[in-house]
C-alpha positions in Angstrom: 30.5 6.6 6.5 28.5 7.2 9.6 26.5 10.2 7.9 26.1 7.8 4.8 24.5 5.5 6.9 22.1 7.5 8.8 21.1 9.2 5.2 20.2 5.6 4.4 18.2 5.0 7.7 16.6 8.2 7.3 15.5 7.6 3.6 14.4 3.7 4.4 12.4 5.0 7.2 10.6 7.6 5.1 9.7 5.8 2.5 8.1 3.5 4.4 6.2 6.2 5.7 5.6 7.1 2.4 4.2 3.6 1.6 1.2 4.5 3.4 -0.5 4.6 0.2 -3.0 1.6 0.4 -4.6 3.5 4.0 -5.2 6.9 2.0 -6.6 5.0 -0.9 -9.3 3.2 1.2 -10.1 6.6 3.1 -10.6 8.1 -0.4 -12.6 5.0 -1.6 -14.9 5.5 1.1 -14.7 8.9 0.8 -16.4 8.3 -2.6 -18.6 5.8 -1.0 -20.2 9.0 0.6 -21.6 10.1 -2.7 -23.8 7.5 -3.2 -23.3 4.0 -5.7 -24.4 5.7 -9.2 -22.0 7.2 -11.2 -20.6 10.5 -10.7 -18.4 11.8 -13.9 -16.6 14.2 -11.9 -16.1 12.4 -8.3 -15.2 9.3 -9.8 -12.3 10.3 -12.6 -10.8 12.7 -9.4 -10.4 9.2 -7.4 -9.3 7.6 -10.2 -6.7 9.8 -11.0 -5.4 9.7 -7.5 -5.5 5.9 -7.1 -3.8 5.4 -10.4 -0.8 8.2 -10.3 -0.3 7.0 -6.4 1.1 3.8 -8.2 3.9 5.4 -9.7 4.9 6.9 -6.3 4.6 3.3 -4.8 7.3 2.1 -7.3 9.8 4.7 -6.5 9.0 4.3 -2.8 9.1 0.7 -2.8 12.4 0.5 -5.1 14.0 3.4 -2.3 13.1 0.7 0.3 14.7 -2.2 -1.1 17.6 0.2 -2.2 18.1 1.5 1.0 17.6 -1.8 2.7 20.3 -3.7 0.8 23.0 -0.4 1.2 22.0 -0.5 5.4 23.1 -4.3 5.5 25.9 -3.7 3.1 27.4 -0.6 4.9 26.1 -1.9 8.6 26.9 -4.3 11.1 24.6 -7.5 9.7 26.0 -7.5 6.0 24.3 -8.5 3.0 24.2 -12.1 4.0 21.5 -11.6 6.7 19.3 -11.0 4.2 19.2 -15.1 4.2 20.7 -15.7 7.2 18.3 -13.2 9.6 14.5 -14.4 9.4 13.1 -11.1 10.1 14.8 -9.6 7.2 13.9 -12.6 4.9 10.4 -12.0 5.6 10.4 -8.2 5.4 12.2 -8.8 1.5 9.6 -11.0 0.6 7.0 -9.2 1.8 8.1 -5.7 0.2 8.4 -8.0 -3.1 5.0 -9.3 -2.5 3.8 -5.9 -2.1 5.7 -4.9 -5.6 3.8 -7.8 -7.1 0.2 -6.8 -6.0 1.0 -3.2 -7.0 2.0 -4.4 -10.3 -1.1 -6.7 -11.1 -3.5 -3.4 -9.4 -1.4 -1.0 -11.8 -1.2 -2.8 -14.9 -3.7 -5.1 -14.9 -7.1 -3.8 -12.8 -6.5 -0.1 -13.2 -5.9 -0.3 -17.1 -9.9 -2.2 -17.2 -11.4 0.8 -15.3 -9.8 3.0 -17.0 -11.0 1.7 -20.0 -14.6 1.4 -18.6 -14.2 5.1 -17.9 -12.5 5.9 -21.6 -16.2 5.7 -22.9 -17.8 8.3 -21.0 -17.3 11.8 -20.0 -18.7 14.8 -18.6 -21.4 15.4 -21.0 -22.1 11.8 -22.1 -24.9 10.0 -20.9 -23.8 7.3 -18.6 -25.2 3.8 -19.3 -27.7 2.4 -16.5 -25.4 -0.4 -15.8 -22.0 1.0 -15.3 -21.4 1.8 -11.8 -22.1 -2.2 -11.7 -19.3 -2.8 -14.4 -16.9 -1.1 -12.7 -17.8 -2.7 -8.9 -16.2 -5.7 -9.6 -12.6 -4.2 -10.3 -13.0 -1.9 -7.8 -13.9 -4.2 -5.4 -11.0 -6.3 -6.1 -8.7 -3.6 -6.1 -10.2 -2.2 -2.7 -9.5 -5.8 -1.1 -5.9 -5.8 -2.0 -5.2 -2.6 -1.0 -6.2 -3.5 2.4 -3.9 -6.4 2.1 -1.3 -4.1 1.1 -1.9 -1.9 3.6 -2.1 -5.2 6.4 1.6 -6.3 4.7 2.9 -2.4 5.3 2.0 -2.6 8.9 3.5 -6.2 9.2 6.7 -4.5 7.4 7.3 -2.0 10.2 6.1 -4.3 12.9 9.1 -6.6 11.8 11.6 -3.7 10.9 11.6 -2.4 14.5 12.6 -5.7 15.3 15.9 -6.1 13.2 18.3 -5.8 15.7 16.1 -6.5 19.0 13.2 -9.0 18.9 10.2 -8.4 20.6 8.3 -10.9 22.8 6.6 -13.4 20.4 3.3 -13.1 21.7 3.8 -9.2 21.4 4.6 -9.4 17.9 1.9 -12.0 17.0 -0.7 -9.4 18.8 0.5 -6.3 16.5 0.3 -8.0 14.0 -3.3 -9.2 14.5 -3.9 -5.6 15.4 -2.7 -4.5 12.0 -5.2 -6.9 10.4 -8.0 -5.3 12.6 -6.7 -2.1 11.2 -6.8 -2.9 7.5 -10.4 -4.4 7.8 -11.3 -1.1 9.5 -10.0 1.1 7.0 -11.4 -1.3 4.4 -15.3 -0.5 6.3 -14.5 2.5 8.0 -13.4 6.3 7.2 -11.4 6.3 10.2 -12.8 10.3 10.5 -10.7 10.5 13.7 -7.1 8.8 12.8 -7.2 5.3 14.6 -10.8 5.8 15.5 
């Protein structure tokens, strides 16, 4: 039974690592911005393919986090009742559902609008003059949501480190504030040197 518990812990943590999709989507979007504001079919299509296909992966990782988290509670020392008696686990769970809701909104509402616009142009098609401005509102909203999702993922990790032993409240608040600063920085900059 201990081996199963250890495997579940591994899958749970690895799934969180792989949920770094918002960070890498922000990096992709910021790299695309280096090409200028005008629409470039190949660059824009490539970027949208990465972002669109990343959503399915993220749904799988989020589901894995939820399933392994519940199984860890059932098989571990805390028990399933910790889901509603341990405030950290409760907040982590609510934040995970928030992430899933935001990802669903992007994947099922925003991305189809972007795809609909992109379906009107091709590599040989003359691009309408205002095409980039038609895409911009959806892309800006998606980028803001990716920034917020990145902040949530980092916050969940900060809380996850405290399931069995709490940090000093000041440290928790400071780390969450740093998560917000990092997410905003990832929104605005390329992060060419990792943290910097």
